[in-house]
C-alpha positions in Angstrom: -16.4 -12.0 11.2 -13.4 -13.6 9.5 -14.1 -15.1 6.1 -17.6 -13.5 5.8 -16.7 -11.4 2.7 -15.8 -12.7 -0.8 -12.1 -13.2 -1.5 -10.2 -10.9 -3.8 -9.0 -11.9 -7.3 -6.2 -13.9 -5.8 -8.4 -15.8 -3.5 -7.2 -14.0 -0.3 -9.7 -13.1 2.4 -9.8 -10.3 5.0 -7.0 -8.0 3.9 -8.6 -4.6 4.5 -8.3 -3.4 8.1 -5.5 -5.8 9.2 -2.5 -3.4 9.2 -1.5 -0.3 7.3 0.9 -1.6 4.6 4.3 -0.1 3.8 4.8 0.4 0.1 8.0 1.5 -1.6 6.8 4.9 -2.8 8.2 8.1 -1.3 5.5 10.5 0.0 4.0 13.0 -2.4 1.1 15.2 -1.3 -0.9 14.5 -4.4 -0.7 12.4 -7.6 0.6 15.2 -10.0 3.5 13.7 -11.9 2.9 10.2 -10.7 4.2 7.4 -13.0 1.3 6.5 -15.4 2.2 2.8 -15.3 1.9 2.3 -11.6 5.6 1.8 -11.0 7.4 2.9 -7.9 7.4 6.6 -7.3 10.5 7.7 -5.5 12.0 11.2 -5.1 11.0 12.7 -8.5 8.7 15.8 -8.4 9.7 16.8 -4.9 8.9 13.5 -3.2 10.0 13.1 0.4 11.7 9.8 0.9 12.0 10.4 4.7 8.3 9.7 4.6 7.1 6.5 2.9 3.6 5.7 1.9 1.3 3.5 4.0 -1.9 2.1 2.4 -5.1 0.5 3.5 -5.9 1.3 7.1 -5.6 -1.0 10.1 -7.5 -2.4 13.0 -6.8 0.8 14.8 -8.2 3.1 12.1 -11.6 4.7 11.7 -13.8 2.9 9.1 -13.3 5.6 6.5 -9.6 4.6 6.2 -10.3 0.9 5.7 -10.0 0.9 1.9 -7.2 0.1 -0.6 -7.1 3.7 -1.9 -6.4 5.1 1.6 -2.9 6.4 1.9 -0.7 8.3 4.4 2.9 9.4 4.8 4.8 8.0 7.7 8.4 8.2 8.9 10.3 5.3 7.2 11.9 4.2 10.5 8.6 3.9 12.4 7.6 0.6 13.9 4.1 -0.1 15.4 1.8 -3.1 15.7 -0.7 -1.5 13.3 1.9 -1.3 10.4 3.0 -4.2 8.3 4.2 -4.5 4.7 3.0 -5.6 1.3 4.7 -8.3 -0.7 4.3 -8.2 -4.4 5.2 -10.9 -6.9 5.3 -10.3 -10.6 3.1 -13.0 -12.1 3.5 -12.2 -15.7 4.1 -15.1 -18.0 7.7 -15.5 -19.2 8.2 -15.2 -22.9 9.6 -18.1 -24.8 11.9 -17.9 -27.8 
């Protein structure tokens, strides 16, 4: 049921299970050599940029995939109704001089 769970830290409801979300990272089979600061991980350490990372599962997924840590590699030119994208905004405070 929509809105039946608590919102996330940004006050957004019902994000898990909507659509798999494209992220900018190239596909890597494991996290060895991943950037320690969470920045975008492109082709370093034998990444495959023909495959991009999808995260989070969708309405079409089995329940085990409906979690933010779920990830998969998919061809970057794929388009399906169970794949969307993730927008990110840097909300750090600007420094003043």
